[in-house]
C-alpha positions as a printed Julia matrix, in Angstrom:
337×3 Matrix{Float64}:
  -0.24    0.08   0.06
   1.67    3.2   -0.96
   1.85    5.66   1.57
   0.91    8.77   1.87
   3.27   12.01   3.69
   2.32   14.78   4.86
   4.0    17.11   7.45
   2.06   19.76  10.42
   2.25   21.0   13.24
  -0.61   19.29  15.02
  -2.31   16.1   14.21
  -5.56   15.6   16.18
  -6.97   11.53  16.1
 -11.12   12.07  16.59
 -13.02   14.58  14.45
 -16.0    14.74  17.47
 -17.03   17.93  18.9
 -13.55   18.15  21.02
 -11.52   17.54  18.39
 -13.3    19.75  15.84
 -13.03   22.44  17.89
  -9.55   22.1   18.59
  -8.79   23.04  15.45
 -10.37   26.64  15.68
  -8.03   27.19  19.02
  -4.85   25.75  17.44
  -6.02   28.05  14.6
  -6.6    30.79  16.26
  -2.88   30.46  17.4
  -1.23   30.2   13.77
  -0.92   26.48  13.77
  -1.92   23.87  11.37
  -4.01   20.5   11.42
  -4.72   17.25  10.42
  -7.76   15.15  11.53
  -7.43   11.24  12.04
 -10.79    9.45  12.67
 -11.87    5.9   12.49
 -15.56    6.79  11.18
 -16.25    7.96   7.36
 -17.59   11.06   8.56
 -16.69   13.98  11.55
 -18.79   14.17  14.29
 -17.89   11.03  16.46
 -21.01   10.15  18.46
 -23.0    13.03  17.42
 -22.92   12.05  14.28
 -22.95    8.07  14.32
 -25.67    7.61  17.0
 -27.81   10.94  17.26
 -27.38   13.3   15.1
 -31.12   14.53  15.63
 -30.96   14.54  18.97
 -31.14   17.41  20.87
 -28.71   18.85  23.45
 -29.86   21.54  25.7
 -26.31   22.44  27.48
 -24.29   24.24  24.63
 -23.76   28.07  25.55
 -25.56   30.15  23.75
 -27.92   27.44  22.68
 -30.85   26.68  24.19
 -31.45   23.53  22.13
 -29.28   22.24  19.32
 -29.66   19.18  17.74
 -26.24   17.27  17.92
 -25.79   16.79  13.94
 -26.6    20.78  13.11
 -24.01   21.28  16.6
 -21.4    19.24  14.34
 -22.11   21.4   11.1
 -21.35   24.32  13.22
 -18.04   23.17  14.6
 -16.95   22.04  11.03
 -17.96   25.79   9.67
 -16.14   27.32  12.85
 -12.96   25.54  12.26
 -13.27   25.81   8.04
 -11.17   29.45   7.78
  -8.15   27.38   8.86
  -8.13   24.57   6.44
  -7.68   21.43   8.43
  -6.85   18.39   6.45
  -9.08   15.49   7.26
  -8.27   11.74   7.07
 -11.55   10.08   7.69
 -12.21    6.22   7.74
  -8.62    5.66   9.06
  -7.15    4.24  12.41
  -4.2     5.06  13.84
  -1.97    2.04  14.06
   1.53    4.05  15.11
   3.13    6.86  17.07
   6.53    7.1   17.09
   8.71   10.29  18.42
  11.5    10.39  15.84
  15.22   11.72  16.88
  13.87   15.17  16.43
  11.47   15.24  18.72
   8.82   15.31  16.1
   6.14   12.49  15.98
   5.42   10.03  13.35
   1.92    8.99  13.11
   0.75    6.2   10.7
  -2.81    4.88   9.97
  -4.02    1.83   8.72
  -4.4     3.5    5.26
  -0.8     4.08   4.65
  -0.98    7.58   5.39
   2.09    9.19   7.3
   1.58   12.4    9.29
   5.03   14.06  10.86
   4.57   16.61  13.39
   5.39   18.52  16.36
   2.11   17.43  18.83
  -0.55   14.76  19.26
  -3.98   15.87  20.05
  -6.0    12.65  21.29
  -9.86   13.39  20.94
 -10.84   10.23  20.22
 -14.21   10.15  22.54
 -13.67    6.83  24.51
 -11.19    5.99  21.73
 -12.09    4.65  18.01
 -15.31    3.33  17.1
 -16.55    0.21  15.47
 -20.43   -0.62  15.3
 -21.45   -3.66  16.82
 -22.3    -6.48  14.59
 -25.13   -8.58  14.79
 -24.08  -12.3   14.15
 -25.65  -12.94  10.99
 -24.25  -15.23   8.05
 -22.83  -13.55   5.6
 -23.09  -10.19   6.65
 -20.26   -8.61   5.33
 -20.85   -8.91   1.71
 -23.72   -6.94   2.49
 -22.6    -4.22   4.49
 -22.07   -0.65   2.72
 -24.46   -1.97  -0.11
 -27.51   -2.61   1.79
 -26.65   -2.94   5.43
 -25.52    0.09   6.75
 -24.52    1.08  10.86
 -25.16    4.75  10.51
 -27.08    6.89   7.68
 -24.87    9.54   6.12
 -27.62   11.02   3.7
 -31.62   10.74   4.81
 -32.5    10.86   0.98
 -30.88    7.78   0.29
 -33.69    5.63   1.97
 -36.21    7.28   0.49
 -38.62    5.21  -1.07
 -37.24    1.85   0.18
 -38.42   -0.62   2.46
 -36.08   -0.9    5.46
 -35.68   -3.17   8.57
 -34.43   -1.01  11.99
 -33.43   -3.22  14.27
 -32.24   -1.77  18.1
 -33.74   -0.45  21.19
 -31.58    2.57  21.8
 -31.64    6.23  20.76
 -30.3     6.1   17.34
 -32.56    3.3   16.09
 -35.82    5.22  17.79
 -34.98    8.51  16.28
 -33.69    6.78  13.03
 -37.29    5.05  12.83
 -38.79    8.53  13.39
 -37.01   10.52  10.83
 -37.12    7.93   8.03
 -40.83    7.48   8.15
 -41.17   10.44   6.36
 -40.01    9.17   3.39
 -39.4     5.32   3.55
 -41.63    2.7    1.98
 -42.12    1.08   4.82
 -40.29    0.25   8.15
 -40.4    -2.61  10.31
 -38.93   -1.59  13.86
 -37.3    -4.79  15.29
 -36.56   -4.96  19.04
 -36.45   -8.38  21.27
 -38.19   -6.41  24.15
 -41.39   -3.59  24.61
 -38.72   -1.86  26.45
 -36.76    1.01  25.42
 -33.21    2.48  26.12
 -34.31    5.61  24.32
 -36.03    9.03  25.36
 -39.84    8.54  26.48
 -40.7    11.36  24.07
 -38.5     9.51  21.18
 -40.49    6.13  22.31
 -44.12    8.29  22.74
 -43.25    9.07  19.16
 -42.08    5.74  18.2
 -45.33    4.11  19.04
 -48.03    7.22  17.65
 -46.06    6.33  14.24
 -46.54    2.92  14.75
 -50.33    3.75  15.22
 -50.67    5.58  12.22
 -49.63    2.81  10.04
 -46.16    4.4    9.26
 -44.1     1.72  10.73
 -44.33   -1.95  11.75
 -43.36   -2.83  15.28
 -42.15   -6.55  15.42
 -41.81   -7.39  18.9
 -40.18   -9.41  20.26
 -38.19  -10.48  17.43
 -34.19  -10.45  16.61
 -32.12  -10.95  13.31
 -31.83  -14.31  12.41
 -30.51  -14.38   8.69
 -30.43  -12.11   5.25
 -31.83  -13.27   1.71
 -30.54  -11.57  -1.4
 -27.16  -12.07  -3.29
 -24.15   -9.89  -4.76
 -24.76   -7.67  -1.57
 -28.22   -6.64  -2.61
 -30.71   -7.46   0.27
 -34.41   -8.95  -0.72
 -35.54   -9.9    2.82
 -34.61  -10.52   6.37
 -35.42  -13.39   8.57
 -36.41  -12.89  12.0
 -36.83  -14.89  14.77
 -38.78  -14.76  18.77
 -37.3   -15.93  21.93
 -38.76  -19.36  21.29
 -37.76  -20.09  18.2
 -40.42  -18.89  15.68
 -40.01  -17.32  12.59
 -40.9   -14.6    9.95
 -39.09  -13.41   6.58
 -39.93   -9.64   5.93
 -39.04   -8.35   2.64
 -36.53   -5.69   2.94
 -34.08   -3.64   0.77
 -32.17   -2.09   3.44
 -30.94   -3.3    7.24
 -30.27   -0.84   9.26
 -29.02   -2.4   12.5
 -28.66   -0.23  15.7
 -26.95   -2.07  18.6
 -24.45    0.65  19.49
 -20.9     1.34  18.84
 -17.91   -0.34  20.61
 -15.05    2.02  22.34
 -11.76    0.06  20.74
  -8.48    2.69  21.72
  -6.34    0.26  19.33
  -3.04    0.72  18.87
  -3.56    3.87  20.94
  -3.39    1.3   23.93
   0.15    0.18  23.0
   1.74    3.39  22.29
   3.14    3.9   25.93
   0.34    6.4   27.12
  -1.29    5.88  30.56
  -4.49    4.26  30.18
  -6.44    4.04  33.1
 -10.19    1.96  32.31
  -9.97    2.21  29.08
  -9.13    6.69  29.47
  -6.35    8.37  29.43
  -4.7     9.91  32.1
  -3.78   13.81  31.43
  -2.36   16.51  33.87
  -5.25   18.73  34.02
  -3.76   22.42  33.96
  -2.48   21.18  29.82
  -4.33   18.01  29.03
  -0.6    16.26  28.08
  -0.26   12.73  28.72
   2.89   10.8   30.56
   4.64   11.26  26.83
   5.89   14.86  25.98
   4.09   16.42  23.24
   1.09   14.16  23.01
  -2.33   15.31  24.86
  -5.72   14.13  25.73
  -8.94   16.29  25.35
 -12.66   15.18  25.72
 -14.36   12.08  26.9
 -11.16   10.14  26.46
  -9.35   11.86  28.97
  -9.38   11.25  32.62
  -8.69   13.09  36.02
  -9.87   14.21  39.59
 -13.37   15.21  39.52
 -13.92   15.24  35.62
 -17.5    16.38  34.41
 -18.05   14.76  31.03
 -19.54   17.12  29.04
 -19.24   18.43  25.85
 -18.37   21.55  27.33
 -15.6    20.33  29.17
 -13.9    18.99  26.11
 -14.24   22.5   24.94
 -12.44   24.25  27.27
  -9.9    21.26  27.25
  -9.69   21.88  23.9
  -8.45   25.91  24.42
  -5.82   24.83  27.3
  -4.15   21.74  25.3
  -3.88   24.39  22.21
  -1.93   26.92  24.36
  -0.11   23.67  25.73
   0.68   22.92  22.73
   1.92   26.5   21.24
   5.47   26.62  22.94
   6.42   23.54  21.29
   5.22   24.4   17.81
   6.81   27.83  18.15
   9.41   27.56  20.62
  10.89   30.89  22.54
   7.78   32.98  21.01
   6.0    34.1   23.78
   1.9    34.04  23.65
   0.18   36.49  24.88
  -3.57   36.04  25.35
  -5.76   38.1   23.18
  -9.65   38.06  22.81
 -10.79   36.69  19.58
 -13.27   39.5   19.56
  -9.81   41.21  19.1
  -7.81   38.53  17.25
 -10.82   38.03  14.83
 -10.71   35.25  12.48
  -8.83   34.62   8.12
């Protein structure tokens, strides 16, 4: 696999809210960033799990949808021209003789940088796949673990499986445009917000969604990756088959620290220990922010990740510009490009 070589000031691992805001904070201090994420699009869990979920504790927004928040953060980072390397996992982090770091991904991307900021939520994420025969041949063609473009599912017969926020929210959203939706869950209790569950039941009562409960996914029917039907089974082994163009199994995503756990970074219960004043890890020049960063009395909030991004950027600045004094300037005075 041919390598693609780059050089930058800061590599940010993770394109969730904290990672995107770190691009802005670094940019305001004249530092260039490359961003790596294991998902196919920016946004982290906000995009992968609950893009249409309202968030109520973002300063200045009485309420904002998770997906809209990501759009605003992308817009805020855009003037600083970040380079995104999506659908890639970090496989190696090596400190070179001169003190710079070489970050390598599974796609053959190699980036030399002065500092690394890990903003990967609780690590890289991978979908929890249902145990179905021949599942891989349908993935990316008619089986999807996230919705990139809602309109891709217009006029199609969908099987949505799961009982959490993502399954319920997407069933509600896609009911407006899908030809038919079968909602499959193994029990009649849900892990989603009560208001969303009420909407789901209302749509079922109106005939826009067919509830298939208590059933689980049992098999797939189709050829060349094109799905024609999904076989379901209840807890007693009784089976039924429903016609389907697309299967959307929403069983959550699993944190996978992967290579980060083997890089010499101090890990504590799947989190990275940092100095709360600078967000630096036990490795010089390597920082962690957002949910993956751990220190006493940490509050796991998006706005905490924003604050940590600002602190990390200021701690990185003297590494990128040694000997250059950093004067604090309000953004109102400084402006943006």
